[in-house]
C-alpha positions as CSV (number, residue, x, y, z in Angstrom):
1,M,0.0,0.0,0.0
2,N,1.3,3.5,-0.9
3,H,1.0,6.1,1.9
4,G,2.8,8.9,0.0
5,Y,-0.2,10.9,-1.3
6,I,-1.1,13.9,0.7
7,F,-4.4,15.8,0.8
8,F,-4.8,18.6,3.2
9,E,-7.5,21.0,4.3
10,I,-7.5,24.5,5.7
11,Q,-10.2,25.8,7.8
12,A,-11.2,29.5,7.8
13,D,-13.4,31.9,9.6
14,D,-13.5,34.1,6.5
15,V,-13.2,31.8,3.5
16,G,-12.9,34.6,0.8
17,R,-10.1,36.2,2.9
18,A,-8.3,32.9,3.2
19,V,-8.7,32.1,-0.5
20,K,-7.1,35.5,-1.4
21,F,-4.3,34.9,1.1
22,Y,-3.3,31.5,-0.3
23,Q,-3.6,32.5,-3.9
24,A,-1.4,35.6,-3.2
25,V,1.2,33.8,-1.1
26,F,1.7,30.5,-3.0
27,G,-0.1,31.1,-6.3
28,W,-2.4,28.2,-5.7
29,A,-5.5,27.7,-7.8
30,L,-8.6,27.6,-5.6
31,S,-12.0,26.9,-7.1
32,R,-15.4,26.6,-5.5
33,N,-16.7,23.0,-5.4
34,P,-20.5,23.0,-5.9
35,G,-20.7,19.4,-5.1
36,V,-20.0,19.9,-1.4
37,P,-23.0,21.0,0.8
38,I,-20.9,23.7,2.5
39,E,-18.7,26.5,1.1
40,Y,-15.7,24.5,0.0
41,Y,-12.8,25.3,-2.3
42,D,-10.6,22.7,-4.1
43,I,-6.9,23.6,-3.9
44,E,-4.5,22.8,-6.7
45,T,-0.9,23.5,-5.8
46,G,0.9,21.8,-8.7
47,G,1.8,18.9,-6.4
48,S,-0.4,17.9,-3.4
49,R,-4.1,18.8,-3.5
50,G,-6.3,20.1,-0.7
51,G,-9.4,21.9,0.3
52,L,-10.5,25.1,2.1
53,L,-13.6,25.3,4.1
54,Q,-15.6,27.3,6.6
55,R,-14.3,26.5,10.1
56,P,-17.0,24.2,11.7
57,V,-16.1,25.0,15.4
58,K,-14.3,27.9,17.1
59,A,-10.4,28.0,16.8
60,P,-8.2,28.0,19.9
61,S,-7.3,31.6,20.9
62,L,-3.8,32.9,19.8
63,G,-1.1,31.8,22.1
64,Q,-2.9,28.6,23.2
65,G,-1.0,26.4,20.7
66,T,-2.2,24.5,17.7
67,N,-5.1,22.1,17.7
68,A,-4.4,20.6,14.3
69,F,-2.1,18.6,12.1
70,V,0.4,21.3,11.0
71,C,1.6,21.1,7.3
72,S,4.9,22.6,6.1
73,L,5.3,23.5,2.5
74,E,8.6,23.3,0.6
75,V,9.5,26.6,-1.1
76,E,12.3,27.7,-3.4
77,S,13.2,30.8,-1.4
78,F,12.2,30.9,2.3
79,D,13.0,34.7,2.6
80,S,10.8,35.7,-0.4
81,I,7.8,33.6,0.6
82,A,8.1,34.8,4.2
83,E,8.1,38.4,3.0
84,N,5.0,37.6,0.9
85,I,3.2,35.9,3.9
86,L,3.7,39.1,6.0
87,F,2.7,41.4,3.1
88,N,-0.5,39.5,2.8
89,G,-1.5,39.6,6.4
90,G,0.2,36.6,7.8
91,Q,2.3,36.6,11.1
92,V,5.4,34.8,12.2
93,A,4.8,32.1,14.8
94,L,8.4,30.8,14.9
95,E,11.3,32.6,13.3
96,K,13.4,30.9,10.6
97,F,15.8,28.3,12.0
98,P,18.1,25.8,10.6
99,V,17.4,22.0,10.6
100,V,21.0,21.2,10.4
101,G,22.1,19.7,7.1
102,R,18.5,19.7,5.8
103,C,16.7,22.9,5.4
104,W,15.6,26.3,6.8
105,Q,12.3,26.0,8.6
106,G,9.8,28.5,10.0
107,Y,6.2,28.7,11.1
108,F,3.5,31.3,10.3
109,I,-0.1,32.1,11.2
110,D,-2.4,32.8,8.3
111,T,-5.2,35.3,8.2
112,E,-7.6,32.8,9.8
113,G,-5.3,32.0,12.8
114,N,-4.1,28.7,11.3
115,T,-0.4,27.6,11.9
116,F,1.6,26.4,8.9
117,G,5.3,26.0,8.1
118,I,7.5,26.6,5.2
119,F,10.9,25.2,4.5
120,E,13.7,25.7,2.0
121,A,15.9,22.6,1.4
122,D,19.6,23.4,2.0
123,E,22.1,20.8,2.9
124,K,24.3,23.5,4.2
125,A,21.7,24.9,6.7
126,G,23.2,25.5,10.1
127,L,26.7,24.2,9.2
């Protein structure tokens, strides 16, 4: 059995705002899926696929930690994507740090209060 395929979902308080954020930051294609009985957008990243939907329950308050499965996305340039995240209303959750010999990693909070990570592969990170 192959367990390598990833499908992810992002929950949002303001779906339209979240759609704009992820389109602007990562250039993802998001399209409304009329076959789902709630406001739901299919996400095409050029790799993994996902969905974006109205948050069904209240999110934990900022500073309480994450109540989810946090995804990290590989990017070509950590610094340029981090700048784009901040420009589009995201916040830093954990500053850029080296995972020695592997990558540069950091965590952010999107416009909906969700935590996500980005990383830039770099075998020389932290060395």
